[in-house]
N, C-alpha and C positions, 0 to 999 in steps of 0.2 A: 615377887604377893601375890599374894591369889586374889583369882579372878573371881570365885565364887561371894556372894555375898548372899549372906541370911534372907531372905522373903522380911523379916522384920524388921532386917536392917535397913531394908530396901524403900520398907514402907518409912520408915525415921529419916531416911535423905530424903525419901521424893516428900515428905512432908516440908521438912529444911527449904527444900528448893521453893517452893509454894509459901514463904516467909512466913510459917509457923515459929513461933517460939519453941521452946523447950519444952518448958513448963507447960504449954499449950498441946500437946502432943501425949493423948490417948488411943495404946494402944495395946490389947485384949489385954489388960488390967496390971502391963509393967510398971514401976513409979518411976518416978522422974528420977529418982536419983537409979535406977537400972539404966533408963536412956542416955543418960551421962556419962553411962559408966561405956556404953556398947559406944556410944558417939566416939570415945574416950579408945577403946579401943582398936574402933578404926581408923580415926587421925591416924594409930601408932603402925598399924599392917599398910596406911597408907604414903606412910611417912610424911603426913601437913602437921601442921601445925596450929591452923584456925578451921574451925568449920568450913567460911569461905574455899578455903584450898578444898579442906576434904570434896564440896560440892562441885570443883573446878574437875581434881580427880576422879569423881566417880562419873562428872558425864565425862567425861575423853570414856573410861572405862565402856559407860552406856553406849556413848558412836562403834566402839572399835566391834565391840559383841553385836550392833545387827550391821555393822557393814562384812564380817566374820562369813 
């Protein structure tokens, strides 16, 4: 798994953490379809099936990178 997550993907994940719905996320003119696609790709990269599992995996990576 690649621990390098793009800035846009990090923004999406942070907004999901805050409880935003995907339809409510507005980042740099990206369409909702594009955001769904980016989330789907992140789930595949992390090997998880749900957004909740994705957020858990993302939290573990951010904790690991902060402690390193």
